[in-house]
Every structure is written in structure tokens, then in C-alpha cells.
ROFI-590621 format. One record per residue (C-alpha): x, y, z; residue in one letter. Coordinates in steps of 0.001 Angstrom, whole numbers, always signed. Example, Ala and Ser with C-alpha at 12.3 -4.5 7.8 and 13.67 -1.06 7.14 Angstrom:
2
ATOM      c1      c2      c3 rest
ATOM  +12300   -4500   +7800    A
ATOM  +13670   -1060   +7140    S
This chain:
643
ATOM      c1      c2      c3 rest
ATOM +214914  +96934 +196030    M
ATOM +214781  +94275 +193296    E
ATOM +218241  +92993 +194262    A
ATOM +217113  +92711 +197889    K
ATOM +214004  +90747 +196915    K
ATOM +216023  +88495 +194613    A
ATOM +218477  +87760 +197427    K
ATOM +215607  +86840 +199744    A
ATOM +213986  +84629 +197106    F
ATOM +217108  +82592 +196325    Y
ATOM +217967  +82328 +200001    A
ATOM +214481  +80881 +200564    S
ATOM +215002  +78342 +197764    V
ATOM +218276  +77220 +199331    T
ATOM +216744  +77061 +202811    S
ATOM +213884  +74895 +201556    C
ATOM +216348  +72560 +199867    A
ATOM +218345  +72319 +203087    L
ATOM +215234  +71368 +205082    L
ATOM +214091  +68824 +202473    D
ATOM +217486  +67136 +202490    L
ATOM +217553  +67156 +206286    A
ATOM +214283  +65186 +206323    D
ATOM +215503  +62564 +203846    T
ATOM +218933  +62187 +205480    N
ATOM +217799  +61979 +209141    S
ATOM +219390  +65232 +210260    V
ATOM +218164  +66469 +213632    S
ATOM +216052  +69606 +213870    K
ATOM +218712  +71224 +216048    Q
ATOM +221372  +70684 +213379    E
ATOM +219034  +71949 +210672    S
ATOM +218191  +75050 +212686    R
ATOM +221872  +75836 +213180    R
ATOM +222625  +75392 +209473    D
ATOM +219703  +77639 +208550    L
ATOM +220931  +80370 +210902    E
ATOM +224416  +80177 +209402    E
ATOM +222954  +80359 +205894    L
ATOM +220790  +83373 +206703    E
ATOM +223632  +85210 +208445    N
ATOM +226093  +84643 +205598    R
ATOM +223567  +85750 +202963    V
ATOM +222760  +88861 +205000    A
ATOM +226464  +89734 +205274    D
ATOM +227755  +88677 +201833    E
ATOM +224662  +88884 +199667    G
ATOM +223835  +86623 +196763    L
ATOM +227521  +85895 +196148    S
ATOM +227515  +83531 +199138    F
ATOM +225073  +81282 +197271    L
ATOM +226580  +81661 +193793    T
ATOM +230322  +81883 +194537    V
ATOM +231256  +80906 +198099    T
ATOM +229168  +77737 +198354    L
ATOM +230269  +76452 +194905    P
ATOM +233901  +76958 +195921    S
ATOM +233177  +74707 +198889    L
ATOM +231685  +72191 +196464    G
ATOM +234839  +72217 +194337    K
ATOM +236904  +71458 +197438    A
ATOM +234580  +68539 +198148    L
ATOM +234864  +67168 +194596    D
ATOM +238639  +67522 +194626    K
ATOM +238975  +65570 +197863    A
ATOM +236696  +62797 +196568    L
ATOM +238374  +62442 +193160    S
ATOM +241975  +61726 +194181    V
ATOM +243500  +58985 +196296    D
ATOM +244174  +60153 +199832    G
ATOM +242395  +63435 +199200    G
ATOM +242142  +65902 +202077    I
ATOM +239338  +68434 +202347    L
ATOM +240660  +71970 +201962    N
ATOM +238010  +74547 +202846    T
ATOM +238523  +78298 +202880    V
ATOM +236128  +80869 +204279    G
ATOM +234258  +78544 +206642    F
ATOM +234682  +78063 +210370    E
ATOM +235863  +74525 +211108    L
ATOM +234365  +72141 +213597    E
ATOM +236459  +71905 +216768    S
ATOM +239305  +69372 +216427    H
ATOM +238178  +68584 +212859    C
ATOM +239112  +69592 +209313    R
ATOM +235557  +69986 +208032    Y
ATOM +233245  +73043 +208421    P
ATOM +230648  +73556 +211115    K
ATOM +228173  +74473 +208374    F
ATOM +226423  +71228 +207310    L
ATOM +228472  +69394 +209946    R
ATOM +226183  +66378 +210024    C
ATOM +226831  +65618 +206349    Y
ATOM +230572  +66283 +206479    W
ATOM +231007  +63915 +209417    S
ATOM +229483  +61076 +207383    R
ATOM +231962  +61564 +204546    V
ATOM +235225  +62758 +206176    F
ATOM +237097  +61837 +209329    D
ATOM +238531  +64337 +211801    E
ATOM +241674  +64797 +209676    L
ATOM +239646  +65743 +206619    G
ATOM +240291  +62474 +204785    Q
ATOM +237570  +60537 +202995    V
ATOM +236193  +57707 +205104    K
ATOM +236297  +54201 +203621    P
ATOM +232566  +53953 +204293    D
ATOM +231697  +57489 +203134    A
ATOM +227954  +57887 +202641    D
ATOM +226950  +58584 +198994    P
ATOM +223618  +60083 +200087    L
ATOM +225436  +62640 +202222    S
ATOM +227713  +63459 +199298    V
ATOM +224644  +64004 +197141    R
ATOM +223042  +66225 +199789    A
ATOM +226184  +68334 +200168    L
ATOM +226549  +68808 +196432    R
ATOM +222869  +69701 +196087    Q
ATOM +223116  +72490 +198633    I
ATOM +226414  +74003 +197485    V
ATOM +225739  +73778 +193729    Y
ATOM +222048  +74724 +193676    L
ATOM +222677  +78260 +192367    L
ATOM +226105  +77743 +190821    Y
ATOM +224791  +78048 +187239    K
ATOM +222493  +81000 +187900    L
ATOM +222692  +83212 +184806    E
ATOM +223593  +86448 +186549    I
ATOM +224311  +89334 +184141    P
ATOM +228119  +89661 +184030    P
ATOM +229910  +92740 +185218    T
ATOM +232079  +94765 +182858    Q
ATOM +235142  +93533 +184719    E
ATOM +234147  +89925 +184096    Q
ATOM +233490  +90636 +180422    R
ATOM +236859  +92308 +180004    D
ATOM +238607  +89425 +181759    R
ATOM +237020  +86780 +179515    V
ATOM +237956  +88673 +176352    V
ATOM +241504  +89272 +177617    A
ATOM +241936  +85561 +178376    E
ATOM +240641  +84684 +174904    F
ATOM +243225  +86954 +173261    V
ATOM +246022  +85846 +175593    E
ATOM +245428  +82133 +174965    V
ATOM +245272  +82652 +171206    D
ATOM +248491  +84693 +171071    S
ATOM +250342  +81964 +172999    A
ATOM +249422  +79164 +170567    L
ATOM +252244  +77734 +168418    P
ATOM +252439  +78863 +164814    V
ATOM +253681  +75492 +163554    H
ATOM +254715  +72066 +164826    F
ATOM +256099  +70504 +161699    T
ATOM +255682  +70173 +157955    T
ATOM +254918  +67036 +155963    C
ATOM +255757  +66365 +152354    H
ATOM +254799  +62855 +151348    Q
ATOM +252300  +60088 +151908    I
ATOM +252941  +56399 +151291    S
ATOM +249497  +55072 +150434    G
ATOM +248390  +52314 +152802    D
ATOM +251882  +51820 +154220    D
ATOM +252823  +52940 +157685    I
ATOM +254326  +56430 +157729    M
ATOM +257420  +55712 +159824    T
ATOM +259731  +58492 +158647    R
ATOM +260406  +60794 +161547    S
ATOM +262183  +63548 +159601    E
ATOM +259121  +65775 +159083    P
ATOM +258086  +65370 +162717    Y
ATOM +259624  +66640 +165898    D
ATOM +257452  +64294 +167925    N
ATOM +256792  +60592 +167307    A
ATOM +253398  +60828 +169036    V
ATOM +252343  +63446 +166507    L
ATOM +253378  +61144 +163669    L
ATOM +251317  +58256 +165029    T
ATOM +248345  +60535 +165668    A
ATOM +248488  +61753 +162061    S
ATOM +248467  +58127 +160889    N
ATOM +245372  +57526 +163031    I
ATOM +243601  +60567 +161572    V
ATOM +244478  +59368 +158063    A
ATOM +242947  +56001 +158917    K
ATOM +239799  +57641 +160270    L
ATOM +239237  +59749 +157155    F
ATOM +240007  +57095 +154574    R
ATOM +237211  +57196 +152008    G
ATOM +235849  +60513 +153275    F
ATOM +234891  +63069 +150625    N
ATOM +234859  +66561 +152195    P
ATOM +233042  +67987 +149169    R
ATOM +230101  +65599 +149457    D
ATOM +228166  +67702 +151942    I
ATOM +224679  +69095 +152466    K
ATOM +225083  +72713 +153585    P
ATOM +222484  +74162 +155918    K
ATOM +221883  +77222 +158023    H
ATOM +222683  +77100 +161705    G
ATOM +220324  +78141 +164490    P
ATOM +222549  +80864 +165923    G
ATOM +223348  +84452 +165067    A
ATOM +225809  +85290 +162301    V
ATOM +228553  +87902 +162212    A
ATOM +227153  +89462 +159040    T
ATOM +223933  +90384 +160856    G
ATOM +221228  +88467 +158972    E
ATOM +218214  +87388 +161017    K
ATOM +216894  +83850 +160832    N
ATOM +214385  +84688 +158085    H
ATOM +217050  +86526 +156063    E
ATOM +219703  +83807 +155970    K
ATOM +218456  +82307 +152717    H
ATOM +219734  +85351 +150806    C
ATOM +223516  +85127 +150256    F
ATOM +225251  +88449 +149649    K
ATOM +228962  +87653 +149526    R
ATOM +231396  +85451 +147595    I
ATOM +234505  +84671 +149633    Y
ATOM +237629  +83733 +147751    Q
ATOM +238712  +81312 +150496    D
ATOM +235463  +79336 +150283    I
ATOM +235343  +79557 +146495    E
ATOM +238558  +77527 +146149    T
ATOM +236909  +74414 +147629    M
ATOM +233183  +75109 +147553    Y
ATOM +232348  +77120 +144410    P
ATOM +229376  +79418 +144681    F
ATOM +227685  +77942 +141619    M
ATOM +227823  +74445 +143134    D
ATOM +226933  +75060 +146785    Y
ATOM +225057  +78364 +147030    F
ATOM +222516  +78170 +144203    V
ATOM +219848  +75574 +143473    S
ATOM +220788  +75080 +139831    G
ATOM +221215  +76742 +136458    L
ATOM +217564  +77831 +136460    N
ATOM +218279  +79760 +139646    H
ATOM +221265  +81486 +138045    V
ATOM +219459  +82237 +134788    A
ATOM +216356  +83593 +136520    H
ATOM +218222  +85721 +139059    C
ATOM +221433  +86610 +137205    W
ATOM +220964  +90414 +137229    P
ATOM +220059  +90325 +140923    E
ATOM +223015  +88072 +141766    L
ATOM +225414  +90398 +139942    Q
ATOM +224045  +93385 +141805    R
ATOM +223830  +91708 +145222    R
ATOM +226974  +89593 +145507    L
ATOM +230080  +91253 +146896    K
ATOM +233485  +89589 +146312    P
ATOM +235710  +89347 +149417    L
ATOM +238965  +87606 +150260    K
ATOM +237873  +86109 +153575    S
ATOM +235329  +86573 +156327    G
ATOM +235611  +87968 +159824    T
ATOM +233835  +86314 +162744    A
ATOM +232497  +88222 +165741    K
ATOM +233008  +87576 +169442    V
ATOM +229809  +87550 +171503    V
ATOM +229490  +87216 +175285    L
ATOM +226444  +85410 +176669    V
ATOM +225485  +84737 +180317    P
ATOM +226936  +81501 +181678    K
ATOM +227115  +81393 +185478    D
ATOM +228339  +83310 +188511    S
ATOM +231961  +83178 +187320    R
ATOM +231276  +85306 +184279    G
ATOM +229995  +85130 +180692    P
ATOM +230665  +82512 +178042    R
ATOM +232502  +83597 +174907    L
ATOM +231233  +82274 +171588    I
ATOM +231988  +83101 +167972    S
ATOM +229403  +84271 +165449    C
ATOM +230496  +83120 +161993    E
ATOM +229733  +84958 +158744    P
ATOM +226592  +83692 +157024    L
ATOM +228293  +81969 +154084    E
ATOM +230893  +80376 +156356    Y
ATOM +228187  +79039 +158644    Q
ATOM +226357  +77534 +155633    W
ATOM +229374  +75429 +154612    I
ATOM +230539  +74712 +158181    Q
ATOM +227196  +73125 +159016    Q
ATOM +227443  +70830 +156024    G
ATOM +231088  +69829 +156526    L
ATOM +230774  +69438 +160295    G
ATOM +227736  +67178 +159961    N
ATOM +229475  +65127 +157255    A
ATOM +232452  +64537 +159570    I
ATOM +230163  +63479 +162405    R
ATOM +228273  +61085 +160168    H
ATOM +231499  +59583 +158776    H
ATOM +233049  +58945 +162207    I
ATOM +229879  +57637 +163874    E
ATOM +228571  +55445 +161050    R
ATOM +231701  +54081 +159397    R
ATOM +232482  +51525 +162115    G
ATOM +236247  +52083 +162088    G
ATOM +238810  +52733 +164813    L
ATOM +236785  +55494 +166452    A
ATOM +233365  +53840 +166247    Y
ATOM +231610  +54436 +169596    R
ATOM +234918  +55851 +170930    Q
ATOM +234364  +59379 +169633    I
ATOM +230774  +60458 +170249    N
ATOM +229195  +63648 +169015    F
ATOM +225571  +63219 +170129    A
ATOM +225407  +60289 +172559    D
ATOM +226641  +61278 +176024    Q
ATOM +225456  +58012 +177584    S
ATOM +228741  +56234 +176753    V
ATOM +230848  +58614 +178838    N
ATOM +228158  +58838 +181503    R
ATOM +228028  +55066 +181987    N
ATOM +231821  +54845 +182107    L
ATOM +231919  +57571 +184772    A
ATOM +229387  +55596 +186807    L
ATOM +231488  +52426 +186419    S
ATOM +234683  +54294 +187275    G
ATOM +233217  +55476 +190563    S
ATOM +232847  +51794 +191519    L
ATOM +236553  +51193 +190990    G
ATOM +236254  +49599 +187550    C
ATOM +239456  +51200 +186289    G
ATOM +238139  +54270 +184434    W
ATOM +239214  +57864 +185091    V
ATOM +237673  +61032 +183669    T
ATOM +239741  +63939 +182360    L
ATOM +238577  +67438 +181474    D
ATOM +240365  +69830 +179119    M
ATOM +240914  +73475 +179988    K
ATOM +239880  +76079 +177394    E
ATOM +239593  +73144 +175019    A
ATOM +238345  +74813 +171850    S
ATOM +240645  +77818 +172268    D
ATOM +243809  +75689 +172512    R
ATOM +243413  +73567 +169374    V
ATOM +245715  +75500 +167064    S
ATOM +245775  +75595 +163279    V
ATOM +249340  +74261 +163484    A
ATOM +248187  +71178 +165395    L
ATOM +245305  +70480 +163013    V
ATOM +247644  +70912 +160046    R
ATOM +250059  +68347 +161499    S
ATOM +247359  +65799 +162312    L
ATOM +245665  +66132 +158908    F
ATOM +248966  +66063 +157031    A
ATOM +248100  +62873 +155173    W
ATOM +244570  +64137 +154438    E
ATOM +245493  +67275 +152530    A
ATOM +242143  +67576 +150737    D
ATOM +240163  +67378 +153975    T
ATOM +242496  +69876 +155633    F
ATOM +242179  +72318 +152733    D
ATOM +238392  +72109 +152953    C
ATOM +238512  +72685 +156713    L
ATOM +240678  +75741 +156220    M
ATOM +238510  +77063 +153379    A
ATOM +235476  +77499 +155651    C
ATOM +237379  +78600 +158742    R
ATOM +237264  +82245 +159803    S
ATOM +240807  +83579 +159943    T
ATOM +239971  +86696 +161965    C
ATOM +237481  +87761 +164596    T
ATOM +236183  +91095 +165816    R
ATOM +236319  +91728 +169570    L
ATOM +233560  +93595 +171453    P
ATOM +235682  +96769 +171440    N
ATOM +235930  +96684 +167619    G
ATOM +239489  +95386 +167340    D
ATOM +240096  +92665 +164749    V
ATOM +242663  +89976 +165534    I
ATOM +244033  +87116 +163442    A
ATOM +243261  +83712 +164940    L
ATOM +245876  +81059 +165640    R
ATOM +243255  +78686 +167039    K
ATOM +241524  +76463 +164519    F
ATOM +237958  +77386 +165446    A
ATOM +236451  +78992 +168556    P
ATOM +233244  +77801 +170167    M
ATOM +230369  +78730 +167881    G
ATOM +231825  +77288 +164696    S
ATOM +230214  +73999 +163664    N
ATOM +233707  +72621 +163013    L
ATOM +234907  +73275 +166560    C
ATOM +233308  +70293 +168309    F
ATOM +234032  +67498 +165790    P
ATOM +237596  +68586 +165063    V
ATOM +238581  +69053 +168702    E
ATOM +237110  +65641 +169572    S
ATOM +239142  +63964 +166829    I
ATOM +242311  +65828 +167834    V
ATOM +242007  +64869 +171513    F
ATOM +241207  +61230 +170749    W
ATOM +243965  +60724 +168168    A
ATOM +246628  +62308 +170398    L
ATOM +245431  +60361 +173456    A
ATOM +245548  +57021 +171626    V
ATOM +248957  +57802 +170124    A
ATOM +250383  +58859 +173488    A
ATOM +249205  +55651 +175193    I
ATOM +250441  +53449 +172341    V
ATOM +253943  +54905 +172573    H
ATOM +254332  +53896 +176195    K
ATOM +253603  +50227 +175314    D
ATOM +256813  +48093 +175135    P
ATOM +255310  +46100 +172260    V
ATOM +255167  +49306 +170250    W
ATOM +258943  +49591 +169862    S
ATOM +259185  +46106 +168366    R
ATOM +256325  +46729 +165937    C
ATOM +257914  +49975 +164807    K
ATOM +261416  +48521 +164486    A
ATOM +260268  +45552 +162412    E
ATOM +257841  +47689 +160368    N
ATOM +255092  +45150 +161054    M
ATOM +252021  +46812 +159588    R
ATOM +249472  +44402 +161041    K
ATOM +251034  +44488 +164496    S
ATOM +251247  +48267 +164261    Y
ATOM +247530  +48698 +163697    W
ATOM +246681  +45878 +166069    R
ATOM +248460  +47756 +168852    A
ATOM +246657  +50971 +167968    I
ATOM +243310  +49173 +167737    G
ATOM +243792  +47634 +171173    R
ATOM +244489  +51011 +172782    V
ATOM +241740  +52750 +170793    A
ATOM +239100  +50699 +172611    K
ATOM +240224  +52149 +175941    D
ATOM +239842  +55844 +175098    V
ATOM +236476  +57613 +174854    Y
ATOM +235979  +61245 +173935    V
ATOM +232958  +63536 +173908    Y
ATOM +234159  +67049 +173146    G
ATOM +236605  +67960 +175892    D
ATOM +235535  +65080 +178179    D
ATOM +238012  +62204 +177995    I
ATOM +237618  +58792 +179652    V
ATOM +240574  +56390 +179769    C
ATOM +242001  +53560 +181856    K
ATOM +243521  +54320 +185245    T
ATOM +246961  +53133 +184174    Q
ATOM +246971  +55468 +181147    D
ATOM +245931  +58859 +182480    Y
ATOM +249397  +60013 +183566    Q
ATOM +250842  +59702 +180075    V
ATOM +248024  +61918 +178783    L
ATOM +248647  +64521 +181480    L
ATOM +252332  +64519 +180508    D
ATOM +251999  +64373 +176710    T
ATOM +249078  +66502 +175565    L
ATOM +250401  +69752 +177115    P
ATOM +253412  +69492 +174763    T
ATOM +250966  +70338 +171956    F
ATOM +249535  +73393 +173700    G
ATOM +246616  +71505 +175258    L
ATOM +245994  +71860 +178991    L
ATOM +243934  +69899 +181493    F
ATOM +241597  +71322 +184087    N
ATOM +243334  +69554 +186954    V
ATOM +240604  +70373 +189467    D
ATOM +238018  +68544 +187325    K
ATOM +240163  +65509 +186459    C
ATOM +238937  +62568 +188527    C
ATOM +241939  +60241 +188698    I
ATOM +241490  +58528 +192043    G
ATOM +239057  +58059 +194891    G
ATOM +235453  +57128 +194158    S
ATOM +234162  +60266 +192438    F
ATOM +233869  +60589 +188646    R
ATOM +232413  +63356 +186490    E
ATOM +231777  +63272 +182737    S
ATOM +229069  +64572 +180394    C
ATOM +226732  +65587 +183195    G
ATOM +227119  +62378 +185193    M
ATOM +228509  +62983 +188682    D
ATOM +228922  +59639 +190433    A
ATOM +230236  +58527 +193814    F
ATOM +230590  +54825 +194614    K
ATOM +228129  +53920 +191876    G
ATOM +225462  +56459 +192946    Y
ATOM +224493  +59450 +190765    P
ATOM +225168  +62552 +192861    V
ATOM +224637  +65318 +190291    Q
ATOM +222668  +68207 +191813    P
ATOM +219676  +70070 +190474    L
ATOM +220686  +73535 +189365    R
ATOM +218546  +76628 +189007    L
ATOM +219762  +78593 +185994    K
ATOM +217429  +81335 +184830    R
ATOM +216844  +84473 +186851    L
ATOM +213357  +85108 +188216    W
ATOM +212340  +88735 +187911    S
ATOM +210607  +89962 +191036    V
ATOM +209368  +93199 +189451    S
ATOM +207947  +92252 +186036    R
ATOM +206123  +89500 +184197    K
ATOM +208228  +86483 +183275    Q
ATOM +208977  +85561 +179682    D
ATOM +207927  +82193 +178243    A
ATOM +211393  +80622 +178424    L
ATOM +211762  +81544 +182086    T
ATOM +208364  +80033 +182861    M
ATOM +209272  +76806 +181058    A
ATOM +212590  +76654 +182911    S
ATOM +210999  +77096 +186340    Y
ATOM +208260  +74551 +185626    V
ATOM +210951  +72030 +184636    A
ATOM +212959  +72842 +187779    F
ATOM +209871  +72587 +189984    R
ATOM +209047  +69156 +188562    N
ATOM +212609  +67899 +188900    A
ATOM +212728  +69129 +192497    A
ATOM +209467  +67322 +193244    Y
ATOM +210547  +63934 +191892    V
ATOM +213906  +64259 +193725    H
ATOM +212101  +64693 +197026    G
ATOM +212625  +68449 +197399    L
ATOM +208959  +69067 +198101    H
ATOM +209418  +72327 +200009    R
ATOM +211285  +73756 +197029    V
ATOM +208468  +72643 +194721    A
ATOM +205850  +74155 +197034    E
ATOM +207772  +77442 +197132    L
ATOM +207957  +77757 +193335    I
ATOM +204477  +76444 +192463    T
ATOM +202497  +79567 +193559    P
ATOM +204969  +81832 +191757    L
ATOM +204253  +79991 +188509    I
ATOM +200463  +79842 +188966    T
ATOM +200413  +83550 +189776    A
ATOM +201873  +84187 +186309    E
ATOM +199981  +81714 +184110    V
ATOM +197181  +80373 +186291    G
ATOM +196608  +76759 +187413    P
ATOM +198464  +74176 +185364    L
ATOM +197407  +70562 +184711    P
ATOM +199071  +67851 +186761    V
ATOM +200476  +64612 +185388    M
ATOM +201167  +61421 +187293    A
ATOM +204704  +60336 +188147    W
ATOM +205402  +56685 +188954    D
ATOM +206895  +56520 +192468    C
ATOM +208775  +53296 +191657    S
ATOM +210964  +54996 +189033    R
ATOM +214311  +56533 +189881    S
ATOM +214262  +60347 +190017    P
ATOM +217255  +60301 +187663    Y
ATOM +215011  +58764 +184996    E
ATOM +212883  +61912 +185012    F
ATOM +212934  +63877 +181761    E
ATOM +211311  +67330 +181628    P
ATOM +208148  +67449 +179534    I
ATOM +208024  +69869 +176642    S
ATOM +204889  +71668 +177847    A
ATOM +204001  +73548 +181027    L
ATOM +202481  +71010 +183408    A
ATOM +203206  +69878 +186959    F
ATOM +204030  +66308 +187938    V
ATOM +203042  +64632 +191194    E
ATOM +203391  +61153 +192614    H
ATOM +200341  +58987 +192221    G
ATOM +198173  +57264 +189686    T
ATOM +196048  +58842 +187010    R
ATOM +192886  +57728 +188790    E
ATOM +194024  +59171 +192114    G
ATOM +194819  +62534 +190566    L
ATOM +191494  +62513 +188743    K
ATOM +189659  +62207 +192047    Q
ATOM +191491  +65308 +193225    R
ATOM +190616  +66992 +189912    Q
ATOM +194277  +67567 +189190    L
ATOM +194830  +65388 +186181    Y
ATOM +195361  +67051 +182813    A
ATOM +192594  +67145 +180221    R
ATOM +193098  +64395 +177671    T
ATOM +191562  +63280 +174432    R
ATOM +191996  +60457 +171960    L
ATOM +193286  +61657 +168630    N
ATOM +191676  +59185 +166230    R
ATOM +193716  +60438 +163284    D
ATOM +197091  +59872 +165005    L
ATOM +195855  +56969 +167190    H
ATOM +197312  +58416 +170385    C
ATOM +196269  +60111 +173614    V
ATOM +196862  +63858 +173732    E
ATOM +197094  +66229 +176709    V
ATOM +196039  +69883 +176729    R
ATOM +198884  +72009 +178065    C
ATOM +200525  +75381 +177751    L
ATOM +203248  +75073 +175157    L
ATOM +206198  +77460 +174575    P
ATOM +205890  +78396 +170914    T
ATOM +208210  +80497 +168792    S
ATOM +206986  +83384 +166696    V
ATOM +207104  +82486 +163009    D
ATOM +207922  +84827 +160148    I
ATOM +206672  +83964 +156677    T
ATOM +208566  +85190 +153617    V
ATOM +208096  +84700 +149877    D
ATOM +208232  +80935 +149305    S
ATOM +209072  +81425 +145599    D
ATOM +212564  +82654 +146413    D
ATOM +215138  +80453 +144651    W
ATOM +217466  +80429 +147644    S
ATOM +214746  +78899 +149800    M
ATOM +214301  +76226 +147175    V
ATOM +217974  +75365 +147707    L
ATOM +217458  +74939 +151463    G
ATOM +214404  +72743 +150923    S
ATOM +216266  +70527 +148442    L
ATOM +219271  +70002 +150721    L
ATOM +217290  +69511 +153934    N
ATOM +213840  +68177 +153018    P
ATOM +211204  +68010 +155721    G
ATOM +213114  +70106 +158254    R
ATOM +211052  +73278 +157986    E
ATOM +208157  +74389 +155843    A
ATOM +209467  +76526 +152959    P
ATOM +209155  +80199 +153716    G
ATOM +208378  +79779 +157444    I
ATOM +211135  +80762 +159866    F
ATOM +210760  +80420 +163673    P
ATOM +212360  +83147 +165770    L
ATOM +213992  +81320 +168664    A
ATOM +214469  +84526 +170671    H
ATOM +210757  +85363 +170529    R
ATOM +208675  +82767 +172352    V
ATOM +205152  +82923 +173760    Y
ATOM +202833  +80487 +175563    L
ATOM +199721  +79022 +173995    K
ATOM +197313  +76226 +174872    W
ATOM +197771  +73214 +172631    A
ATOM +197158  +69483 +172478    W
ATOM +200360  +67437 +172604    I
ATOM +201012  +63719 +172581    R
ATOM +200940  +62293 +176117    A
ATOM +204432  +61568 +177351    G
ATOM +206170  +63952 +174937    S
């Protein structure tokens, strides 16, 4: 019964979105009625999978046709319009984007593209509990990819100071040699031991809860070689002297740690696989990973503003420019973190032996699968390790720059004459044309083919269907753009339970979705969700939204409150505006709202290990107070207006 009600609810959400878009895009009522009938019939026959699987597959066909030159729409599972290559479903929109042969029109309408993508992708990210078959498939792919990774590329024996490493004997590939030189340049002056360890927010393989992480119980030989316990895991000699008997009793010596594979809901395709690291590994990984990020982002060298770890706006703006024909293409890696092998990292960090040794010291060498099997890892670090994101970004960027440099005719002359300044000048010129954020790569149109040809030789693959190399569609870091217009859809992610009370995180998610739908003009969707929310938590305050602002400037507020178009005075007259007060101590206006708040656990603040955390990360959290992210409740609170 619950599945039937859920199907009806999500079908209603999609139908409301279809009607809202029909109003804003001047679609006739007859066309809208026909599309609604088709939607209802397909949902009745195929169930929720039509909304979460079939429609998104249609969206992928749309994106593929828009992102390549001369792209042709290839739809499967939909009846085509007579004498045309596009479906009857949503015919009015398709006809404004594609001609009868299924090719993109020169004057394709961006608003119709946005409407199509909104309808087909609305429920694509819905966090449906995965089936056992999907779980088994994800784990099998993880093991298969890891077992296929190369064990070694090459070995390196010598470094020549500041000179150019031009000897090719240790390397089978000249691109790899240049990339290793680039990595050496990036890490010049970096001290991998000058770190501030910290605990991560996620679960750990050793089982400690958030409020138990301050108590270390193991000494790993691998970590000890680079990060001695007495230097990085205790707060000083007073700590050791005061707790020596307890430390002797509690600490267990081990050779290395074993991570744990965990599957979490992702979308309709199946779960996401992440790695839970052992507690002591996570402590050092957080410190080293953050130190690498800080060094790359603040040093101002080759990769300054080219490799980004926190700022997605660089890639997003380039994707928007690329959709206008400004010469940028966006590339997406396939199984990015799982295909960066230890062998590849070893080759690229050959001239930075100390940094590489430190990376390896806090890397889990094995992981435990859900069925209990333990496998040795050939990949450097799976998703979940704090070293995964920075290292993979550096690897992709260095290899991309090296690959592009080697196709330049000037490069051969610089290499032959051993001209150091010209060598780095050539690299510096190319480096400014490659941007990386994780597995999202942006490069010049004339350079993408060499990347598609070169990077797979190192075990790295591209997600060809998500590489936007032609046409007027670009996608990177959450920015989907067509002809200079943002066309990214709103997506509903969390499941709404139709049989029990919603948890606080679900309520916050649906309030944020309701508000985003409202400012994007999907008023029927907002009206459908509003009574569901008020039935759970009662009437919520309403805040004003400036009609002159772009809906893509909207940022969800942290508290539970609705937004509506209009002025503060107008909403006051309707008695909808939120209660406010002037906080004379903070000199700001505050709003009274429901706020998702985590449950806190308080432990003995005199514990020496907590003193260590407070010393290394002052001001982050009150000593002895640990929020439980998985336990959240709603409470009324005053928050700063606009936050």
C-alpha cells in the first residue's frame, strides 16, 4: 500500500511540474493534457521506475545530442512523432529544439531545453533503497576495477635538484616524466609532516562513534614510520606521564589498518560505495589532506586557481562560457577515485619521495567488503579517504597538462636544447588552460582529443556520455548550461514516507525543495508540498523573495521557513512574515524559525586526548561536546536574518 501511495505522490509532483512548465513556455492545454495522459499511463504500467529510470535515460539522450557537433537524438522506449525523430511525449518542447531528423536546430530554444531537463531529471536522484542485486553489482565492479589496475608503471632512481629531469630511461612514457616534473614543481617547499591532524565527520572502520574518536586505541607500524605516536597522537609529555599506565594497557600494536566498504543510497541506479577508514588513519589523513589543499591553493604556483578543492565557481563559469562557444569543453572521468592506482601515484611523486612516503604511510592497504572478505587495494585511495580528492585532482591535472604540452611543436625544440626557461614557460602556458575540480576537467576545445587519447594509457577512463566536447551544452560542477543559459534542473532527493512521521532532515530537505520550486516558477509543485510540510510541523513563517533576482541566485536558508515573492511590508499585511527581533548584543536582525539541530553528547572535558584536539583545531567545537550528525531534531530558535 505504501509503495502505491508513494508512486501516486511522485507522479503528482511530476504532473504539477509539467503543468507549471507548460504555463511558462506557452504550451497549449491540449498538448499538456496529452502529455499528462501519457505520463499517468506509463506510471500506471511501469511504476515508479518510469520516473526514476526511464525518463532520466531520455534526459541522457538529450544531453548527448546537445553536447556533440552534429548530434542526433537517439531515444529508446518512447513512441516517435510521425515523420520525426523525437518522441510524441513532450512533443511541443522537442520540436523547438530538434528538427524532423533529430538534429539540433541552429536556433534551439534554451528555455525548452531547461523545461525538458526539469521534467526528465526531477526524480533522477531520488534516494531509493537499493536492491540486493544493485548492491552486489556495485561491490563486484569495485573489486573488478581494482584488480585490473596496473601494479607498476616505472621506477625512478635519481633527482637532479632544480634541473629538468630529461632522462627517459626510468620512464616508459615521456608524458609521465613531464607530469612527474610538474608534481615536483607543485610540491617544492611542502613539508608533509607539518600538519594539524583532526577527526573527520564520517564513520570509521574501527567502529568508534563521534564522541569516542578522541580515544586512540591502536599504534600502526605503517603510520609510526612517518607520524610517530608520541608526536601526533598525544598532547605532550604531561599527557604521556599522566596516562602512561592507561596508554600501555589500551594501545594495541598493529602492522597496518583495514578499511571497510560501506554502501549508502545514491540514486535510482544503485548505491554509492565509500570507504570507512580506521580511526588513526582518518586522524592523519585529515591533517595531510588539508595541508595539501592549503599548499596548492595558497602558494600561487603553477596550479594556483587551476586546481580547486573548495571553489566550484571556476569550473561552473567556464562551463557557462563554453556553452556560448568560447572554446571550453568539459570532461568527466569514469570511476575516477577507483582508477588512480598506487603505481601511478608512485610514478608522479617520484621526485617527491618524502611526500609519497607520507601519503603511503596513512593509506589503507586493504579493505573489508560487505560479505566479510578482505582484499588488498591497488588503487591509491577509494572515496571516503581524505586523501582521495586532493591526490586525484593533482594526478588528473598534471597528466592533462603534460599530455597537452607534448603535442606542442615548440616542446620538441625546448627538450632537445635542454632550455630550462623555455621548458617551464611552455608548461606554464598550457597550465593556464586546464582546470580541475575532482574528476571534472575543463580544457580548450583544441586540446580535449589528446586527453581522451592519453589518459587511458594510465588506467584512467572518461565517461564519454558526460563529456561535452561540441554543440552548445556544457556540464561541470553542478552547472548545466546551454547557449549561455543555466539549464540545471531541480531534483527531489529524499524519500517522503507516506505512513509515518518524517525525520528532521527530510523536513529540511522538502522545505528547501519547496522554496526552490517556488522561486523557479513551479508554483503548483510548491502548493502540493506545502500542506504536507505544515501537516507535520504546523504553519511556518514566510520570508520575502525579491522578484527581480534570478532564481539561480537562490540559496536555501538554514532554517525551516517558506519564501514567497513580495516585500516584507506586503507579507506583513497578510500576516505571513516571520517574527523578527533586533539583537542589540550582536547588532543584527534575527528571525524566529524551526532549526534542524543535532543531538549533542557531552563527555569528560578533562580527557587529555580532547585537549589535543582543542590545541590542534581551536574554536572548532567546544571541548567535550560532540554533535551526532545522524540524530537531528527540530527546535524553535532565533537565527540571523538572511543566514
